[in-house]
C-alpha positions as CSV (number, residue, x, y, z in Angstrom):
1,M,0.0,0.0,0.0
2,T,1.2,3.4,-0.8
3,E,-1.0,5.3,1.6
4,H,0.3,5.9,5.1
5,D,-3.1,6.5,6.9
6,P,-3.1,3.8,9.6
7,A,-7.0,3.5,9.8
8,K,-7.1,3.0,6.0
9,E,-4.3,0.4,6.1
10,L,-6.0,-1.4,8.9
11,R,-9.4,-1.4,7.0
12,Y,-7.5,-2.7,3.8
13,W,-6.0,-5.6,5.6
14,Q,-9.3,-6.4,7.4
15,E,-11.1,-6.6,3.9
16,R,-8.2,-8.9,2.6
17,A,-8.7,-11.1,5.6
18,L,-12.4,-11.2,5.1
19,N,-12.0,-12.0,1.4
20,L,-10.0,-15.1,2.3
21,L,-12.5,-16.1,4.9
22,M,-15.5,-15.8,2.5
23,R,-14.0,-18.5,0.4
24,R,-13.6,-21.1,3.2
25,E,-12.9,-21.3,6.8
26,H,-9.2,-20.8,7.9
27,S,-7.3,-21.4,11.1
28,I,-5.6,-18.5,12.7
29,V,-2.3,-20.1,11.8
30,E,-3.3,-20.4,8.1
31,L,-4.8,-16.9,8.0
32,T,-1.6,-15.4,9.6
33,Q,0.5,-17.1,7.0
34,K,-1.6,-16.0,4.1
35,L,-1.8,-12.4,5.2
36,T,2.0,-12.3,5.9
37,I,2.7,-13.6,2.4
38,K,0.5,-11.0,0.9
39,G,2.5,-8.3,2.8
40,C,0.5,-7.4,5.8
41,P,2.7,-5.4,8.2
42,E,3.6,-7.0,11.5
43,A,2.1,-4.0,13.3
44,V,-1.3,-4.4,11.7
45,L,-1.5,-8.2,11.7
46,P,-2.5,-8.7,15.4
47,K,-5.3,-6.1,15.0
48,V,-6.6,-7.7,11.9
49,L,-6.7,-11.2,13.6
50,A,-8.4,-9.6,16.7
51,Y,-11.0,-8.0,14.6
52,C,-11.8,-11.3,12.8
53,H,-11.9,-13.1,16.1
54,E,-14.1,-10.5,17.9
55,H,-16.7,-10.6,15.0
56,N,-16.6,-14.4,14.9
57,Y,-15.3,-14.3,11.3
58,V,-12.6,-16.9,12.2
59,S,-13.5,-19.9,14.4
60,L,-11.3,-22.9,15.3
61,E,-14.5,-24.9,16.0
62,R,-15.9,-24.3,12.4
63,F,-12.5,-24.8,10.8
64,A,-11.8,-28.1,12.6
65,E,-15.3,-29.4,11.6
66,M,-15.0,-28.3,7.9
67,F,-11.4,-29.6,7.6
68,A,-12.2,-33.0,9.2
69,R,-15.3,-33.4,7.1
70,N,-13.4,-32.5,3.8
71,Q,-10.4,-34.7,4.5
72,A,-12.6,-37.7,5.4
73,N,-14.5,-37.2,2.2
74,L,-11.2,-37.3,0.4
75,G,-10.5,-40.7,2.0
76,Y,-8.1,-39.8,4.8
77,G,-8.3,-41.4,8.2
78,P,-8.6,-40.0,11.7
79,H,-4.9,-40.2,12.5
80,R,-3.8,-38.1,9.5
81,I,-6.6,-35.6,10.1
82,T,-5.6,-35.3,13.8
83,M,-1.9,-34.6,12.8
84,Q,-3.0,-32.0,10.3
85,L,-5.3,-30.3,12.7
86,R,-2.5,-30.2,15.3
87,Q,-0.3,-28.3,12.7
88,H,-3.0,-25.7,12.7
89,Q,-2.8,-25.4,16.4
90,V,-6.3,-26.8,16.9
91,P,-6.9,-27.9,20.5
92,S,-7.3,-31.6,21.2
93,D,-10.9,-31.3,22.5
94,L,-12.0,-29.5,19.2
95,I,-10.1,-32.2,17.2
96,N,-12.0,-34.9,19.0
97,I,-15.3,-33.2,18.4
98,A,-14.6,-32.7,14.8
99,L,-13.6,-36.3,14.3
100,E,-16.8,-37.5,16.0
101,E,-18.9,-35.5,13.5
102,A,-16.9,-36.5,10.4
103,D,-18.3,-39.2,8.2
104,F,-15.5,-41.7,7.3
105,T,-17.7,-43.7,4.9
106,A,-15.6,-42.5,1.9
107,A,-12.4,-43.3,3.7
108,K,-13.5,-46.7,4.6
109,A,-14.6,-47.4,1.1
110,I,-11.1,-46.4,-0.2
111,A,-9.6,-48.6,2.4
112,L,-11.8,-51.6,1.3
113,R,-10.9,-51.1,-2.3
114,K,-7.2,-51.2,-1.4
115,I,-7.5,-54.6,0.6
116,G,-8.2,-56.6,-2.5
117,A,-5.6,-55.0,-4.7
118,K,-2.4,-55.2,-2.6
119,P,-0.3,-57.7,-0.7
120,E,-0.4,-57.2,3.1
121,P,2.8,-55.1,3.5
122,K,1.8,-52.7,0.7
123,L,-1.7,-52.5,2.1
124,K,-0.5,-51.6,5.5
125,A,1.7,-48.9,4.1
126,A,-1.0,-47.5,2.0
127,L,-3.5,-47.4,4.8
128,Y,-0.8,-45.9,7.2
129,R,-0.3,-43.1,4.6
130,R,-4.0,-42.5,4.5
131,G,-4.0,-42.1,8.3
132,F,-5.5,-45.4,9.5
């Protein structure tokens, strides 16, 4: 930004954050990384994150539920999803709730397809990579 008005700069970065959050849920870690990459100044970033949190635009609960549901639909198991949510600094209690609500039907179907196609060591390796 070429302008040096702090209020305008803050509003600009708040709008950038909201544009990201309109597309899908983000964790605080992910939102911080994306705004930093886009050039958000370090002095403005905490204010932007606080604004998003105060107005309930960013929620770890919603992010964890959405992330677990999407990953389960892609065929990933609970161990892999747990690991990925921990990388986003989601607390364990929210991870457990998200995993309880996730439907692992697609993941189980992929696992069952792999059973008939591979010898046991390869099957175990494939299922491990998928998070089972």
